[in-house]
C-alpha positions, 0 to 999 in steps of 0.5 A: 500500500502506498500510504503517501498516495492514500494520504494525498487522496484523502488529504489526511494521514491515517493512524500508524496502528491501522496502517500496520494492521492493513500491511499485515492482514489487509482488509477482511473479516474477524469471525465473519462478524466485524470487517475492516475497510481499507483504501482501494485495492483492486478486487477487494470488497473491503477497499471502501475506506475513502467512501466514508470521508464525509459520513451522513449521520442524523443530527439526533445520532450526532447529538447523542455522540456529542453528549459522550465527548468531553468537548460536547462537539463531534469532530470529523468522523471516518468509518473504518469497520462495520459489523454484520448487524450494521454497527459502525466503528469510526475514528474521531478525527481530532488531533494527530492521527495516532491520537484518534480515539474510536466511537462505535455506533450500535445500530440496534440497542435496547431502550435506555442504552447508549447507541454510542460507545466511545473508546479511549484508544486507537483501532487496534486497541479497540479491536483487541478490547472487543475480542477480549470483552473489555468493551462491548460496543456492538449489537451482539455482545461479546465474542469472548471464549471462542477461537478468533479468525481474521480472514483476508479478502483474498481468502474469502 
């Protein structure tokens, strides 16, 4: 992946942990549940990261996210992962890319529960926290206790 070309196309640099993850694993799915998007790669269904540069979210959902942030203001968002249930994980693009935190939107949530989970850490930390049950940001609770498998798009 030519990260300088990606940065030029996006007008921003992506976090180092994400770039390293993509270099090692590529776009694909964890446990047929959580998928990671990448910049465009010929033939990959996961090469849609650039499509999310300006996500359109309802004001109500943005207001709910703002309530969970110290600044009460939502920085620019960039989705990098989705679940089979339509939940979406975003970077909160505030400050240097390596300091971006993660916010996950739960598409289906029980009444009275927050639809957003804000995670103080990067994409890889978030991914590990989800797999180990430290955070439960998605419609389906936890995947703890099972063997995990990440499958690259070329192997699907």
